[in-house]
C-alpha positions, 0 to 999 in steps of 0.5 A: 745846349751847345758844346765848347768851341775853341776857335781861332787856332788855325790847323789845331782847331777843334769844333765842339758839338754845336747841335743838340744831338751831339750834345746828347750823345756827349752827356750820355757818354760821360754820364755812363762813364761816370756811372761805370767808375762810381759803381766800380768804386762803390764795389770796392768800398762794400768789399772793404766794409766786410774787412773792417773788424777793428778800429785798426782795420777802419783807420789804418787798413789793418797796416797790411799794404806793401810799400808799392801799394801805399806809395801808389795810395800816397800818389792817388791822395796827393795828386789831387785835383790841385795837380790835375786841374789846377796846376794845368790851368795855372800853367795854361794862363801863367806859363813859367810861374804856373809850374812853380807849384808843381816844384814846390809840391814835389820837393816837399816830399824830400822833407816828409822822407827825411824827417817824418815818415819813419818816426812818424810810423814808429811812434804813432797809432792812428792820427797826428796827435798820437806822436804829439801826446806821446810824452805830453798831456793827452787832453790839450795836445789831442784837442788841439791837433784834432781841431788843426786836422779838421781846419787843414782838411776842410780847406783841402776839401774846398779844393777838390769840390770846386774842381769837381763843380767845374769839371762836370759843368763843362762835361754836361755844358753847364753854362758858367752862369748856372751856379745851381747846377754846380752847386748840385754837383759839389753836394753830389761829390760830398755825398759819395766821399761820405759813403766811401768813408762810412762804409769803406774805412781806410781799406776801401779808401786806400784801394779806391786811391790805388785805382785812381793813381793808376787811371791818372797816370795812364790818362795823363801819360796818354795825353802828354804823348799826344801833345808832344806827337802834335809838335813832332816831340819838339819841346821848343815848338810846343812852347813857342806855340803856347806863347803865341796862343797865350796872348803874352808872347815870350813873357809866357815862357819866362819867369815873372808873368805872375810872380815878378810883376812887383816886389809883392809878387816876388815875396808871395812867391817865396811865401807860397814855396815855403807853404808848399815845401813845408806843408806835406809834412804836416798834411793829416790825410798824408801823415795818416798814411804812414800807419797803413804799413807794417813797419817804418821800412815800409813807410820809407819805401812807400814814400820812395815809391810816391816820389817817383810817381809824383815827379813823373806827373808833375813833369807831365803837368808841364806838357798838359799845361802848355799844350792847353795853352797852345791848342786850346788858348788861354783866352778860351780857357779863362772864358769857361774857368776863370781860375784855369781849372778846366784847361786839362779836360779842354785839352782832352776835348781838343785832342781827341773829341767827346770821347777824350774829353769824357774819359779824362774828365772821368779820371779827373772825377776819379781823382777828386773823389779818392782825394776827398775820401782820404781827407774825410777819413784823416779828420773824422779819425781825428775827431773819433780817436783823439777827441771822443776816445781820448779826451771825452772818454779818456781812453776808455772807449770801445773799438766799436764806439770809436769807429761808430763816432768816426762815421758820424764825424765823416757825415758832419765834416762832409756836410760842412765841406759841401757848405763852404765849397759852394761859395768858393767856386770861383777860386783856383783849386791849386791856390786852395790847396796852397792855403791848406799847405799854409795852415798845415806848415804853420800849425802842424809842422812845428808841433811834429818836428819840435815833438820828434827832436826837442828834448825840451819841448812840452804840452804847452809848446805843443798847444801854443804852436798849433794854436798860434799857427792856425790863428796867425794864418787864418787872420792873415788870410782873412785880411788878404786879397783872397777875401777882401773885395779889392782884388781885380784880375782882368776886370773881374773881382778875383777874391771871396767878396766881389764888391771892389768898395769893400777892401780891408786887405791890409795883409798884402800877400795872397799866401800868408806862409812866410809869416805864419810858418815862423810865427807857429815855430815862435809860439811853440818856442815861447810856450815850451820856455815858459813852461817848467814841464819836462818829462826826460824819461818819456822823451828818452822812451820816445827817441828809442821807440822812434828810432828803432821801431820798438813797440810800434803798432803791428798789423792786424792779424785776422 
């Protein structure tokens, strides 16, 4: 099976292996590196499984991680396949407009830092629903929160698994037409993430994320320096070469190539920006990380570490994306992956051949495994702690029962993510993550903020806000160009339904955030005002607890 060939790039051309022997060596190297990483992370998981003695260990890692450790883990959780593969690809294909994703992802952390990190740590125990149900009726609020958590997590999971399929297909020289092989890769990733969660819990998942964050930063930094060195550390030369090789000229390095084509595309960018900036503070797998530290002060330090780490990383994606456009060429990237998801690995191959490709792809694979483990843990924790322990068993479940149900839930959620990821493989992973952010910002964020800051907020407001935000996002998504068969890009169907004759996209925007987020807040406010429930005593208790940390959950002693 022949490798990839990046021809037509002048002195920067890198010709991949075109004979069976080099291709075999390439595959062997790739498989060995993958096996080493998987073995190392499975070792961490087995070690962590022996440390899990209670629900607090399984869901919160015993609350014993330091600010730096948790900050690295948050970075490992947040710098997903959407960041490393998707954003690099969007920049390589769309230039300046692709980098706008990075800005949204980074600015979002200010909302998380200033509004939710410390208050969530002081008020909650394991999940988002602990905060929402503190002064409300347990069963309806926890049920709504659990449903929302699972939906947001699965959309995020889809992005990671789509990235995994394209990544491994590139590494093993699997043709784009061989969908069966990509499907098996998705299944493999799903099985591994289930193993990590079922056996390692939060402690194992956190250490895998820390290792992954360090590897990703080293890999991205190496490639960034290498790309800049190719252009004598002259950013202007890099941007000029990227514009030349993109086929779009100067428009490639200016705003408007993707989001300035029409009034609708400009509105779509505003919608995307709202979803990215507001969504982070509502992501379940991020919120659950605030419970792994001893106190709110450490939670704040965690976010500070995460902001620094993530900020540096997203600056590097700028170089990686434009570097891929300059050294590989936008046409060659889109030929391998219509969504541009393979831009970073292709750049690695152009820089250092099969060795560099295998190393960077292994790091990207590590990224995917760490993130999917965190997502699966967040959703399975919500199912076990919220639905099973507090709704079905009404608070009478033992720790052992809760952990057992959490493990079963991880298997079920992992299987659902595998089944849904297979038909979604042609979509860009950063775009898929943006949809998950829209769900989180529309359903979770209104309920969280109003619960923490509005004295009048009550059970009906929380449930209406969550269900209203979920429903509005889902309905707008279904009737958008993402699903309808009418969307065509470069002569190819760019939506879930490939038949262009099946067109029911009455909602014109790709990201529904600009409509669904205000609707989420509106439903929450209307629900609150139409209910007479108003527990002033519980609000006062929650306010004191959230601001001072009195009675907050403490680290588990062993």
